[in-house]
N, C-alpha and C positions, 0 to 999 in steps of 0.2 A: 580580374579587374574588368574584363569586357565580356559581354554576352552578345552573340550574333542575333540581333533583332532585325537590323536592316541589312539587306544584302548589298555589300559595298565593295567597289573595285577601285582601289587607289591608283593602280597602274593605268587604268583606262580614263581616269579623271571624271568618271560619272558615277551615278548611284542608282540603285533600284530599290525602292522601299516596299516593305510589306507591313500590313497592319499588325501592331502589337498591343496587348492589353496592358494598361497601366492602372487598372482598377485595384481597389483595396476591398477585401471581402472576407467573411467567415466561411470556412469549409465546414466547421461544426461549431454550434453555439448553443449549448444546453445551459439553462439558467442554474442548474444544480452543480455544475462543474466549478471547482475552485482554481483550476490551473488553466493556463493558456500558453500556446506556443505561437510566436510571431515570426513569419518568414519575411526577410528583407533582401531583395535582389541588388545587384551591382549596376555599374554604369553601362548604359545601352541595353540593359536587360529589361525584363518585365515580369509581371506576377504570374505568368503562365509558362512561357518557354524556358525561363531560367531553370525551373525545377522539374522539367519534363525530360525523361530519358529518350534520346533519339533512337535507341535500339528496341526498347520495349514499349515506349509510350506511357510508362508509369509516371504518375505525378506525385512528387514527394509529399506535399501536404495531404493529399488524399490517402496515401499509403498509411499515414499515421492513424487515420480513422479506422483502419482495418487491422490494427495491431493491438492486442490486449494490453500491452504496456501503457497505451494511451487511451484506455477505455473511458476514463473520466477526465479527459483533457480537451479543452476547446482548441481550435486551430484557426488562426487568422493570417491572411496574406496581405502584406503592404505593398502597394505598387505606386510608381511615379513615372513621369515622363523623363526620358533620358536619351535624346536623339544623338546620333553620331556627329551631325554637322550643325543642327539648329540650336537656337537659344533654349535655355532651360534654367531651373533653379540651381543655385550653388549648393554645396554640401551643407553649409550652415542653414540656408533657407529650407532645405529638405528636412533638417532636424526640427525646425519649427512646424513644417507641414506634418511630420510624423507625430508630433505632440497633438496637433489638432485632430488628426485622423484617429489616433488611439483614444483620445478623449471622447470624440463623437460616437465611437463604437463601444464605449463603456468597457474598455480593456481593463481598467484598474478597479473594476468591481471584483476582479479575481484576486485571490489571496497570494498566488504565486505566478510569476510571469517569466517565460524563457524566450530569448531571441535566438534565431538561427539565421545567420547573415552570410551572404556571398560577396566576396571582393569588396568593392566600395561601400556596399551595404553596411559593413562593419564600421567604416569611418563615419557614416551617416548616424548610426546608433550611438557611437561614442560622442559625437557632437551634441546630440540630443541630451545624453546623460550629463555631460559636463555643464551644459547650459542650465539644466534644471536639477543640479545635484542636491539642492536644498529642499526640493519639493518632497512632500510626505510620501507620494506614491512611489518614489524610487526604492523604498524599502521592500516593495513587493517583487522587485526584479531579483531573481535568484540564480539565473543561469544565462551566460552569454557564450554562444558557440560561433566562432569565426571560421569561415571557409576561405582560405587563400586571400585574406585581407592584407592589402599593402600598407601596413601600419606606418612604415617609414617612407611611404611614397614610391613613385616609380618613374624612372627615366623615360620609359616607353610612353607613359602618360603625357609627359612634357612634349614629346614628338607629336602625338596626336593633337595636343592643344594648339599646335601651330597651324593646323588646317581646319579646326573645328571651332564653332562659336559656343559650344557647350562648355560652360565654366567649370564643370566638374572635373574635366581633364587637368586644368590648371591647378585646381585645389589639391590634386594628387601628385603634384611635383615633389621630388625628393625633399624630405623634411630638412629644414634649415632654421637657424635662429631667427631669421627675418621673414619667414613665410607662414601661411595659414596652417599648414600641417604641423610645423614645428611648434606653433602656439598651442594647437590642440593636444599635442603630446605633453606639453608642460602642464596644461590645465588638468589633463587626466591624472597625471602623477600627483598633482597637488590635491586633487579631490580624495585620493586614498580610498577608492571604492572597495568595499568588502563583498564583491560579487564574484562568484565562481566564473572564471574566464578560460575557456578552452580554445585551442587553435589547431586547425587541421591544415596541412599544406600539400600542394600538388607534387607529384613525383615524376611526371612526364612532361615533355615539351609540348606546347600547343602547336599543332601542325601548321604548315604554311598554307596560305590561301584564306585562312580565317581573317587575318588582319592585313594581308598583303605583304607579309614579311616572312623571313626564314623561320623555321621551327625554333621556339624559344620557351624557356620556363618564365612565365609572366611575373610571378611573385616567388622569389627564392625562399627557402625555408627560414633563414634567419630574419627575413623581413616579415614573414607570415606569423611567426611565433612571438614577436615583440609585444610586450605589455601583458601577456597572458600569465596567469598564476596557477595553472593546472597543467598536467602532462600534455605534450604536443602529440598530435595524431598524424602520422604519415599515411596518406591514402594511396594504396597501390593502384597502378594502372590508371591514374587520374591526371588529366591536365587541368588547365585553369578553367575550362568550360565544363568538362564532364565531372569535376569534383562536386558540382551542385546537382548532378543528374543521376542518382542511383538507379540502377536497372530494376532492383527489387529490394525486398526487406533483408536480404542476405548480403547486400553490397557493403563494402567496408565503411564508406562514409555514413551509411544509414545506421549500421551497428555502432559506430563510434559515437554518434550523437545520442542514440538510445541509451548507451551505457552511461554517458555523462548525465543525461536526464534522470535516469534511475538513481544515480549516485547523489545528485545535488537536490533534485526536487523532493524526493522522498525523505531527505534528511530534515525537512522542515514540517513534517506532519507525522503524527503517530500512525504506525502501520501494523496491521495484523494480516499475516499470510498463513495459508494452510492448504490442505488437500482433502478432498472427499474420496474415500475408498469404499469398496464393497466388502461386506462381511467381516473383515478382520484388518488389523493394522497394516499388514503387508499385502492386503488385497489390491486388485486392480483399481485404477482411478476411475471415478464416476463423473462424466460430463453432464452438463445441463441440469444440475441440481440448483434450485433457487436458494439463495442465502440472503439474510437481512439482519439488521441490528435493531434490538428493541427500542432504543432511544430515538431511532429515526434520523440520526445525524450522518448516516452513510447510506447511499443508495442501495437498493436491492440489486444483487449481481447473480451471475450463474457461473458455476464451475466449468472450466474448459481446459484443453491441453493436458489431458490426463488427470482431471479432477482438481486442478489448481484454482485458487481464488486469492483475492487480495482486497482488503478494506483499507482506505485511508481516512484518518480522522483529523481534519484541520483544527478542530477545537479541543482536542484531547491530548494528553501527555502519556508517555509510557508509565505504567504502574496503575493507571485507571482501569476500572472493570467494565466490561460490556457483556451483553448476552446475545449470542448468535442464534438466530432461528433458521431452521432448515426445512425445506419443503420439496418433496418429490412424490408424486402420486403413486400409491402402492408400496411406498417404502417408509421406514421409520429409522430413527437414530439409535444405534446400539449404545454408545457412550454419551447419552444425553446429559449426564451430570458434569461433563467436561465442557459444556457449551457456555458456561459462565467463565469468561476468560479475562485474565489480567493482560493488558496490552504490553508486549515485551519491548525492551529497549532495542533489541536487535531482532527484527522480524524474520530475517533469513536463518538465524541460529535457532529460533524456537518456533517451529511451524505447528499450527493447530491441526491435528489429525481428526477428522470427523468420519466415523464408521457408520454406514447405512446398510440396511439389509431389507429384504422383502418382509412385509408386515407379519406374515405367517411364520417367519423364521426368527422373529425377534428373541424369544426366550432362549433358544439354543445358542444363538450368536452372542447374546448377553452373557450366558453362562460361560462360554469359551473365553470371552473377553475378561470377565472378572477372575476366572481361574488363571489365565495367563498373567495378569497383573499381580495377583497375590503370590503366585509361584516365583515370579521374578524377584519380588521383595523378600520372600523367604530365603531364596537361594543367595541373594546378596547378603542378607544377615548371616546366613550360615557360613559363607566364605569369610566374612569379617571376623566372626568368632573363631573360626578355624585358624586364621592367620594369627589371631591374638594368642591362642593356645601354643602355636608353633613358636611365636616370638618369645614367649615366656617359658618355653621348654616344658610345658605341661600337657603336651599332646600324647598322653598315654593311651593305651588301647581302651581302657575303661572310659576315659574322658571323650575319646572319639566316638565310641559306641553310644554314649549318652547323648552327645551332640547330634548324631545322626538320628537317633530315636526322637529327639525333640523336633528336628526338622521334619521327619515323616509325620509326626503327630500334628504339627502345624499345617502341613499340606493337607492332611485329612480334614482338619477343621476348616481350612480355607476352601476345600472342595464343597463341603456342605454349605458354607456361607455363600459361595458363588451361586449355588442353586437357589438359595433363598432370595438373594438380591435379584437374580434374573427373573424370578416369578413376580416380584413386586415392582411393576413398571410405573404405577401411579401411586406410590407409597406416600407416607407422611414425611414431614421435614426430617424426622429422625432417620428414616430410611435413606433420604437423599444425602444426609450428612454421612451416614455409614458408607454409602456408595463412593462419595468423594474421598473419604479416608482410605477406603479399600484400593481405589485406583491410584492414589498417591503413594501407596506402599505402606500405609499405616494399618496393617492388618489387625494387630491386637486391639488398637483403639476402635476400629470398625466393629469388631466382634463384641467389644464391651458396649458400644452404643446399641447394638442389636439386642444384647442381653438386657440392657436397661429398658429397651422398648418392650420386650416380652414381659418383664416384671411389671411394668406399668399397665400393660394390657391385662395381665392376670389380676392385678389389684382392682382395676376398674371393673372387670368382669365379676370378681368376688363381691365388690360393693353393690353392684346392680342386683346380684342374686339374693344377697342378704336383705336389701331394701324391699325387693319383691316379696320375699317370704314373710317379712315382718308386716308388710302392708296387708297381706291376706290374714295374718294372725291377729292384727291389732284390733281391739274393740272399737266400734264406731264412735262412741261418745267422746273418748279422750285418748290422748297418747302421752299423758304426763308420766305415767308409770314407766313406759319405755324410755322416756327422756331421762328419767332419774337413774335408770339401770345402765344405759349405753353411753350416756354423754354427761358432761358437766351440767349442773343445773342452770348455769348461765348461758348455755349454748342451745339455741332453738333447734328442734328437730322437726317440728311440724309447722305448717302454715295453713291458713284457711283460704279456700278458693272463694270466688265471689258468690258461689252457691252454698257457702258455709260448710263444705265437705272437708273433712280432715285429710290432708295429703302429706305423706311422709317424704321428707327430704333425704337424699342419699347420705350415708355416713362414710366419711373418708377414712380408710384404713392405711393410707399411704403416708409415710412421714412427710412433713411439710417440705423438707429439703429436696424430695424427689418428685414433687408434683410438677406437671408441665403446665 
């Protein structure tokens, strides 16, 4: 509830003030980011010291900008005046001020908004939300994370209200049917907000000397978790002050908020996650590989932390298709035909694996990749047919020998096909189709596509050779005799150029149903 901004000695009857920042500002504000996190401090706190660790000097809002989880998230810190003794705005008035500050800083240009609030900051945000529950921009708020917020008020606050002119202390008097906080609770329940609300609570007493009183738990657990609709997070080794001051990115309160953010904010956007690896599927992760999306609705990113990457698509839904582009100097993609991706419903359960290798090693790595994929499919088919024979009691020695021979023949054919696919890096659409079928385990279909491709190439080559031979043999004046021999009379075989020279058109030997 309280943050030590003014150095204050109750027992001595005097006070010594130090300057505290009440500014509101962006830590990061990229126009392409769709998400924003807003920090709101508590009574007597400020936009700087509330969130700064006394032990490490780390500043929580700034730490977010150094965390890959929040790569494409803007960060805003709201500040306001909250003296221990002097006059200030009420909680309700601060709610109005919050609306003004958020509006003037274009907060609701973002598609998703999260609030991280300490102590009375949670009451302030609730007041703002209940006052403007009918406004259209409320729908953009997806996450509320409360740190030790006295939802039901505090008797300690009432005591401080006796000696301070700051009305915020009185606004936090224990909730009752006849006071301000009781009314706010009723309004919140009546609004029936469908916003994910997480609560974290202190687990240690705030030491003596901070408030001039004996060590005490400022906001007990039952008070801190009231009105929340998500699991409560106990923060180990944290008192009312330090719960807002994580020492680093591994601190419990930092991790708790990050997990809530990942769970709630990602749920409102289509997400594609994956990893870039070297040479083969189980190869080491590759960092600093540039990745982008053809459509341009997701920013270019780089793989990190062992090759991991993540795209968020605010305007897309799972099931839609995107094409991933990969760029790293001196390297090429081995499984390039897997870069056309259907966005999964569960990004964690279906990661996109992108295999890259040095350009000069592409053919060998591609051969290994296609070979591995085809052998996996063949073995799976073999095991399925083997089980079927066993279940139907037909697994005779002859049947097993035949099945094994078919498997070995399939692998031999797959080996040859793998070499062919690996050599054709820039093939036609038929080759790309064959590659996709091969990688997906449809080995027989892939081989059939390649056979059709060869047939077409053979027919086209034959047509060309016949046309060239006939062109040399054909008498200059006329080609009508050839037309009557090789084609129907109604089908033209010749045309005249602008120079009136007879030119033979190719004759198609391919059935109409197989022409591309």
